[in-house]
C-alpha positions in Angstrom: 117.8 61.9 117.1 117.4 60.1 113.9 116.6 62.5 111.1 114.9 59.9 108.9 112.6 58.9 111.7 111.7 62.5 112.5 111.0 63.4 108.8 109.0 60.2 108.3 107.0 61.0 111.5 106.1 64.5 110.4 106.0 64.0 106.6 104.0 60.8 106.5 100.7 60.9 104.7 98.3 58.4 103.3 99.0 57.2 99.8 96.8 55.3 97.4 98.0 52.4 95.3 98.5 53.1 91.6 95.3 51.4 90.6 93.3 53.2 93.3 94.7 56.6 92.3 93.9 55.9 88.7 90.3 54.9 89.6 89.7 58.0 91.7 91.1 60.3 89.0 89.0 58.5 86.3 85.8 59.0 88.4 86.6 62.7 89.0 87.3 63.2 85.3 84.1 61.4 84.3 82.0 63.6 86.7 83.7 66.7 85.2 83.1 65.5 81.6 79.4 64.7 82.3 78.9 68.1 83.8 80.3 69.7 80.7 78.5 67.5 78.1 75.0 67.4 79.6 72.9 70.4 78.4 70.7 72.2 80.8 68.9 75.6 81.0 70.7 78.2 83.0 68.2 79.2 85.8 67.1 75.7 86.7 67.8 73.2 89.5 69.3 70.8 87.1 71.9 73.4 86.1 72.8 74.0 89.7 73.2 70.2 90.3 75.3 70.0 87.1 77.6 72.8 88.4 77.9 71.1 91.8 78.8 67.7 90.2 81.4 69.5 88.1 83.0 71.1 91.1 82.9 67.8 93.0 84.5 66.1 90.0 87.4 68.6 90.0 87.8 68.0 93.8 87.8 64.2 93.4 90.3 64.5 90.6 92.6 66.6 92.7 92.3 64.2 95.6 93.4 61.4 93.3 96.4 63.4 92.2 97.4 64.4 95.7 97.3 60.9 97.1 98.9 59.1 94.2 102.2 57.2 94.9 105.1 59.6 94.5 107.8 57.0 94.0 107.9 54.2 91.6 107.7 50.8 93.3 111.0 49.0 93.6 111.5 46.2 91.2 111.9 42.9 93.0 113.8 41.3 90.2 116.8 43.6 90.4 
């Protein structure tokens, strides 16, 4: 069998475009930054929500990094 076809079949995964990946990573970074900057008291519901938003920000940031395009797009001029 064709090895390229088999590797593409098993190794294929969804990829975002460059601008989509940058947007997802920026949103995740903003969520993380806001959870660090906004002050709250420790034993409150607002603090719990702040921690949850921070964790979700890290997860969104990691998703953007994981689904970013791995290879540079081929230049059509060359």
